[in-house]
C-alpha positions as CSV (number, residue, x, y, z in Angstrom):
1,X,-128.5,46.0,29.8
2,X,-124.8,46.9,30.5
3,X,-122.5,48.3,27.8
4,X,-118.7,48.3,28.1
5,X,-116.8,50.9,26.0
6,X,-113.0,50.8,25.7
7,X,-110.4,52.9,23.9
8,X,-107.0,54.4,24.2
9,X,-106.4,57.2,26.7
10,X,-107.3,60.6,25.3
11,X,-109.3,59.2,22.4
12,X,-112.5,60.8,23.5
13,X,-114.5,58.2,25.4
14,X,-115.6,60.6,28.2
15,X,-116.4,63.3,25.7
16,X,-118.6,60.9,23.7
17,X,-120.6,59.7,26.7
18,X,-120.9,63.1,28.2
19,X,-122.4,64.4,25.0
20,X,-124.7,61.3,24.7
21,X,-125.8,61.9,28.3
22,X,-126.6,65.5,27.6
23,X,-128.7,64.5,24.5
24,X,-130.8,62.2,26.7
25,X,-131.1,64.7,29.5
26,X,-132.3,67.3,27.1
27,X,-135.3,65.0,26.4
28,X,-136.2,64.9,30.0
29,X,-134.5,61.7,31.0
30,X,-132.5,61.8,34.2
31,X,-128.8,60.7,33.6
32,X,-126.2,60.1,36.3
33,X,-122.6,60.5,35.3
34,X,-120.2,58.9,37.8
35,X,-116.6,59.9,37.6
36,X,-113.8,58.3,39.4
37,X,-111.0,60.1,37.6
38,X,-112.1,63.7,37.6
39,X,-113.8,66.0,40.2
40,X,-117.3,67.3,39.7
41,X,-115.9,70.7,39.0
42,X,-113.7,69.3,36.2
43,X,-116.6,67.6,34.7
44,X,-118.6,70.8,34.9
45,X,-115.9,72.7,33.0
46,X,-115.8,70.0,30.3
47,X,-119.6,70.0,30.0
48,X,-119.7,73.8,29.7
49,X,-117.0,73.7,27.0
50,X,-119.1,71.1,25.1
51,X,-122.3,72.9,25.6
52,X,-123.7,70.1,27.8
53,X,-125.8,71.9,30.4
54,X,-129.1,70.1,30.5
55,X,-130.9,70.2,33.9
56,X,-131.4,66.5,34.1
57,X,-127.7,65.6,33.9
58,X,-126.3,64.8,37.3
59,X,-122.6,64.3,38.1
60,X,-121.2,62.2,41.0
61,X,-117.4,62.1,41.8
62,X,-117.2,58.8,43.7
63,X,-115.2,55.6,43.6
64,X,-116.8,53.7,46.5
65,X,-119.2,51.1,45.2
66,X,-121.5,51.2,48.3
67,X,-121.9,55.0,48.0
68,X,-122.6,54.7,44.3
69,X,-125.3,52.1,44.9
70,X,-126.9,54.4,47.5
71,X,-126.9,57.5,45.3
72,X,-128.2,55.5,42.3
73,X,-131.0,54.2,44.4
74,X,-132.0,57.6,45.7
75,X,-131.8,59.4,42.3
76,X,-133.5,56.7,40.2
77,X,-131.9,57.7,36.9
78,X,-132.9,56.5,33.5
79,X,-129.2,55.9,32.6
80,X,-126.0,55.5,34.6
81,X,-122.5,56.1,33.2
82,X,-119.4,54.9,35.1
83,X,-116.0,56.5,34.2
84,X,-114.2,54.2,34.7
85,X,-114.8,50.6,36.0
86,X,-111.1,50.3,36.9
87,X,-111.4,53.2,39.4
88,X,-114.1,51.7,41.5
89,X,-113.5,49.6,44.7
90,X,-115.6,47.5,47.0
91,X,-114.5,48.0,50.6
92,X,-115.2,44.3,51.4
93,X,-112.4,43.2,49.0
94,X,-108.9,43.6,50.4
95,X,-107.2,44.7,47.1
96,X,-106.4,47.9,45.3
97,X,-108.8,49.5,42.8
98,X,-108.1,48.2,39.3
99,X,-107.1,44.8,40.4
100,X,-108.7,41.7,38.8
101,X,-110.8,40.9,41.9
102,X,-112.0,44.5,42.3
103,X,-112.9,45.0,38.6
104,X,-114.7,41.6,38.5
105,X,-116.7,42.1,41.7
106,X,-117.6,45.8,41.0
107,X,-118.7,44.9,37.5
108,X,-120.8,41.9,38.8
109,X,-122.5,44.2,41.4
110,X,-123.4,46.9,38.8
111,X,-124.6,44.3,36.3
112,X,-126.9,42.8,39.0
113,X,-128.2,46.2,39.8
114,X,-128.9,47.0,36.2
115,X,-130.8,43.8,35.6
116,X,-132.9,44.1,38.8
117,X,-133.7,47.8,38.4
118,X,-134.0,47.8,34.5
119,X,-131.7,50.8,34.5
120,X,-129.0,50.6,31.7
121,X,-125.4,51.2,32.8
122,X,-122.5,52.2,30.5
123,X,-119.0,51.3,31.8
124,X,-115.9,52.9,30.5
125,X,-112.9,50.6,30.5
126,X,-109.2,51.3,30.1
127,X,-107.3,49.3,27.5
128,X,-103.9,47.6,27.6
129,X,-100.9,48.2,25.3
130,X,-102.3,45.3,23.1
131,X,-105.6,47.1,22.7
132,X,-107.6,44.8,25.0
133,X,-109.8,46.1,27.8
134,X,-107.8,46.0,31.1
135,X,-109.0,43.6,33.9
136,X,-110.3,40.1,33.8
137,X,-111.1,38.6,30.5
138,X,-114.5,37.6,31.9
139,X,-115.5,41.3,32.0
140,X,-116.3,41.3,28.3
141,X,-118.4,38.1,28.7
142,X,-120.3,39.5,31.7
143,X,-121.7,42.6,29.8
144,X,-124.3,42.7,27.1
145,X,-122.4,44.9,24.6
146,X,-118.7,45.7,24.0
147,X,-117.8,48.8,22.0
148,X,-114.4,50.1,21.1
149,X,-113.7,53.7,20.4
150,X,-110.8,53.8,17.9
151,X,-108.7,56.4,16.1
152,X,-105.5,58.2,16.1
153,X,-105.6,61.0,18.7
154,X,-103.4,63.1,16.4
155,X,-106.2,63.0,13.8
156,X,-109.8,64.1,14.0
157,X,-111.7,61.0,12.9
158,X,-113.0,58.4,15.4
159,X,-114.8,55.1,14.8
160,X,-117.1,53.5,17.4
161,X,-117.2,49.8,16.6
162,X,-119.2,47.0,18.2
163,X,-117.4,43.7,18.8
164,X,-120.2,42.1,20.9
165,X,-123.9,42.8,21.0
166,X,-126.5,40.5,22.5
167,X,-129.3,42.7,21.3
168,X,-128.3,43.5,17.7
169,X,-125.7,43.2,15.0
170,X,-122.0,43.9,15.4
171,X,-121.6,45.0,11.8
172,X,-122.5,48.6,12.3
173,X,-120.1,51.4,13.1
174,X,-120.3,55.1,14.0
175,X,-117.9,57.6,12.5
176,X,-117.2,60.9,14.3
177,X,-115.0,63.9,14.0
178,X,-113.4,65.6,17.0
179,X,-113.5,69.4,17.0
180,X,-113.4,72.2,19.4
181,X,-117.0,71.7,20.4
182,X,-116.5,67.9,20.9
183,X,-117.5,65.0,18.7
184,X,-119.8,65.4,15.7
185,X,-121.2,62.6,13.5
186,X,-119.6,62.4,10.0
187,X,-122.5,62.0,7.6
188,X,-120.3,61.5,4.5
189,X,-117.0,60.0,5.8
190,X,-115.6,59.1,2.4
191,X,-115.9,62.6,1.2
192,X,-114.3,63.9,4.4
193,X,-111.4,61.5,4.2
194,X,-110.6,62.4,0.6
195,X,-110.8,66.2,1.0
196,X,-107.0,66.6,0.6
197,X,-106.5,63.8,-2.0
198,X,-104.4,65.0,-5.0
199,X,-104.6,62.7,-8.0
200,X,-101.6,64.5,-9.5
201,X,-99.3,63.1,-6.8
202,X,-97.5,59.8,-7.3
203,X,-97.7,57.2,-4.6
204,X,-101.4,57.6,-3.7
205,X,-104.2,55.1,-4.5
206,X,-107.9,55.1,-3.5
207,X,-109.6,52.0,-2.2
208,X,-113.2,51.5,-1.2
209,X,-113.0,49.6,2.1
210,X,-115.8,48.1,4.1
211,X,-116.3,48.9,7.8
212,X,-119.3,46.9,9.1
213,X,-121.9,47.6,6.5
214,X,-120.6,51.0,5.4
215,X,-118.2,51.6,2.5
216,X,-115.4,54.1,3.2
217,X,-113.1,55.4,0.5
218,X,-109.6,55.8,1.9
219,X,-106.3,57.1,0.5
220,X,-103.4,54.7,0.7
221,X,-100.1,56.5,0.5
222,X,-96.7,55.0,-0.3
223,X,-93.2,56.4,-0.4
224,X,-90.4,54.2,-1.8
225,X,-86.8,55.5,-1.7
226,X,-83.4,53.9,-2.3
227,X,-81.9,52.4,0.9
228,X,-78.6,53.8,2.2
229,X,-75.6,51.8,1.2
230,X,-74.5,49.0,3.6
231,X,-77.8,49.1,5.6
232,X,-81.0,47.1,5.7
233,X,-84.0,48.8,4.1
234,X,-86.5,50.1,6.6
235,X,-90.2,49.3,6.5
236,X,-92.7,51.6,8.3
237,X,-96.5,51.0,8.2
238,X,-99.3,53.1,9.6
239,X,-102.9,52.1,9.3
240,X,-102.2,48.8,7.5
241,X,-101.3,45.4,8.8
242,X,-97.5,45.3,8.9
243,X,-97.2,41.6,8.1
244,X,-99.5,42.0,5.1
245,X,-97.6,45.0,3.9
246,X,-94.4,43.0,4.1
247,X,-96.0,40.2,2.1
248,X,-97.1,42.6,-0.6
249,X,-93.6,44.0,-1.0
250,X,-92.3,40.5,-1.4
251,X,-95.0,39.6,-4.0
252,X,-94.2,42.7,-6.0
253,X,-90.5,41.9,-6.0
254,X,-91.0,38.2,-6.9
255,X,-94.0,38.4,-9.3
256,X,-93.7,41.9,-10.8
257,X,-89.9,42.2,-10.9
258,X,-89.7,45.4,-8.7
259,X,-86.3,45.6,-6.8
260,X,-87.9,46.5,-3.5
261,X,-85.3,44.7,-1.4
262,X,-82.9,47.6,-2.2
263,X,-85.5,50.2,-1.3
264,X,-87.1,51.5,1.8
265,X,-90.9,51.6,1.9
266,X,-93.2,53.7,4.0
267,X,-97.0,53.1,3.9
268,X,-99.8,55.2,5.4
269,X,-103.6,55.5,5.4
270,X,-104.5,59.2,5.3
271,X,-106.7,60.5,8.1
272,X,-105.5,58.1,10.8
273,X,-107.9,55.4,9.7
274,X,-107.0,51.7,10.1
275,X,-107.7,49.2,7.3
276,X,-107.2,45.5,8.0
277,X,-109.1,43.8,5.2
278,X,-107.3,42.2,2.2
279,X,-109.4,44.2,-0.3
280,X,-106.9,47.0,0.1
281,X,-104.0,44.8,-1.3
282,X,-104.4,45.9,-4.9
283,X,-104.5,49.6,-4.1
284,X,-101.5,49.2,-1.8
285,X,-99.5,47.6,-4.7
286,X,-100.5,50.4,-7.1
287,X,-99.5,53.0,-4.5
288,X,-96.1,51.3,-4.1
289,X,-95.5,50.9,-7.8
290,X,-96.5,54.5,-8.4
291,X,-94.1,55.8,-5.9
292,X,-91.3,53.5,-7.1
293,X,-91.7,54.7,-10.7
294,X,-92.7,58.3,-9.8
295,X,-95.6,58.0,-12.1
296,X,-99.0,59.2,-10.9
297,X,-102.0,56.9,-11.3
298,X,-104.9,57.7,-13.6
299,X,-107.3,60.2,-12.0
300,X,-110.7,59.3,-10.7
301,X,-109.7,55.6,-10.4
302,X,-110.2,53.2,-7.5
303,X,-108.5,49.9,-6.9
304,X,-110.1,46.9,-5.3
305,X,-108.8,43.3,-4.8
306,X,-107.0,40.9,-2.6
307,X,-103.5,39.8,-3.8
308,X,-102.3,36.3,-3.2
309,X,-98.7,35.0,-2.8
310,X,-98.7,33.9,-6.5
311,X,-99.6,37.4,-7.5
312,X,-103.1,36.5,-8.4
313,X,-105.9,39.1,-7.8
314,X,-108.8,37.6,-5.9
315,X,-112.4,38.8,-5.5
316,X,-113.6,40.5,-2.3
317,X,-117.0,40.8,-0.6
318,X,-119.5,43.6,-1.2
319,X,-117.9,44.5,-4.5
320,X,-121.1,46.0,-5.9
321,X,-121.5,48.3,-2.9
322,X,-117.9,49.4,-3.2
323,X,-118.3,50.3,-6.8
324,X,-121.6,52.1,-6.2
325,X,-120.1,54.3,-3.4
326,X,-117.1,55.1,-5.6
327,X,-119.3,56.1,-8.5
328,X,-121.4,58.3,-6.2
329,X,-118.3,60.3,-5.3
330,X,-117.4,60.9,-8.9
331,X,-114.9,58.1,-9.6
332,X,-115.0,57.1,-13.3
333,X,-112.8,53.9,-13.4
334,X,-112.3,50.9,-11.1
335,X,-109.6,48.2,-11.3
336,X,-111.2,45.1,-9.9
337,X,-110.7,41.3,-9.9
338,X,-112.3,39.2,-12.6
339,X,-115.7,38.1,-11.2
340,X,-117.9,35.2,-12.2
341,X,-121.2,36.4,-10.9
342,X,-123.4,39.2,-12.3
343,X,-122.0,42.7,-11.6
344,X,-123.8,45.9,-12.5
345,X,-121.5,48.6,-13.9
346,X,-122.4,51.9,-12.2
347,X,-123.4,54.7,-14.6
348,X,-120.4,56.7,-15.8
349,X,-117.9,54.1,-14.6
350,X,-115.5,51.9,-16.5
351,X,-114.5,48.6,-15.1
352,X,-111.0,47.1,-15.7
353,X,-110.8,43.4,-14.8
354,X,-107.4,42.0,-13.9
355,X,-106.3,38.5,-12.8
356,X,-102.7,39.1,-11.9
357,X,-101.0,42.0,-10.1
358,X,-98.1,42.1,-12.6
359,X,-100.5,42.2,-15.5
360,X,-102.5,45.0,-13.7
361,X,-99.4,47.1,-13.1
362,X,-98.2,46.6,-16.7
363,X,-101.6,47.6,-18.1
364,X,-101.0,51.1,-16.5
365,X,-97.3,51.1,-17.6
366,X,-95.9,50.9,-14.0
367,X,-93.9,47.7,-14.8
368,X,-92.7,46.0,-17.9
369,X,-94.9,43.2,-19.2
370,X,-93.6,39.8,-18.1
371,X,-93.8,37.3,-20.9
372,X,-94.0,33.6,-20.4
373,X,-90.5,31.9,-19.9
374,X,-89.1,30.4,-23.2
375,X,-89.7,26.7,-23.6
376,X,-86.7,24.6,-23.4
377,X,-85.6,23.0,-26.7
378,X,-85.5,19.3,-27.0
379,X,-81.8,18.5,-26.7
380,X,-82.2,14.9,-28.1
381,X,-81.6,14.9,-31.8
382,X,-84.0,12.9,-33.9
383,X,-82.3,9.9,-35.5
């Protein structure tokens, strides 16, 4: 099969595959690492720094497709890694390396070779500013598996995510931490992400999120400050969907009476993790309200739930798994949506069910309770 892996420049794609190649080579499998971006000497220096010095790991610095096919045929490796597909060129095609025609034809040739020889090939692909793999859109359809290596290069955590897999599920992810010795698997990512969490600090809420089939506990941070006079309030979001964050700010103003239109708001996910699922809505609202009022949230508490435009708190998937993971890490209370089905309360944990975001915030004294509007009196006098 053929695997395509993409990611931002400098995120660690080459490091990941070089370490993977060394693990296979250490088991006696012959691996060929083809680099079109670095010389063999540069690869050697990187491998030495990472401790990748297995005898069955071969390096070829080449971009010509014919030369690569010849060397692959002579070496007969068990695995071929190409770094990167955008650097290869076929001399029979009159266009520059990286062009749509070159990428398509080089990929097609390598895929045919992988199928005919039963030798798996891993292709590294560059990504565009939008986060898509550069080159023809058909490239992702041609390969068997598409992986994305994600993360903030200014933080240590990385996520390897499958978006296409002909031979398995796409719901699994791998979590790694970048260190001086390369990438290492994170066995307990939730604990690692919450190492610096301080429950005594206002503006921070914990939410158990789901990545694939794994539950990750992340810290959502908020900073709300008065906007300067005669200027529009700024909104800055890192790690959350910007449009959804704007919606939650509007819901809090309209449904919970928080004057956020006169305040600037800054939202962040600690550790450089990205969370896109709506299950983080309630935790985001609590973080905003906590920062706005400068009141810290109750310790050892997690917040789970989607918030609608009407302020209602909706249920989310895998709620039981989220609660179990939170309880495993020592959390004693969970604020959750009201659920109809059967839910097992984890040992040592208290569940607080809420139906409305304003009601939920008022329950923890972050906003004043909003009563029902007074009924209009009948203006017609009885005769």
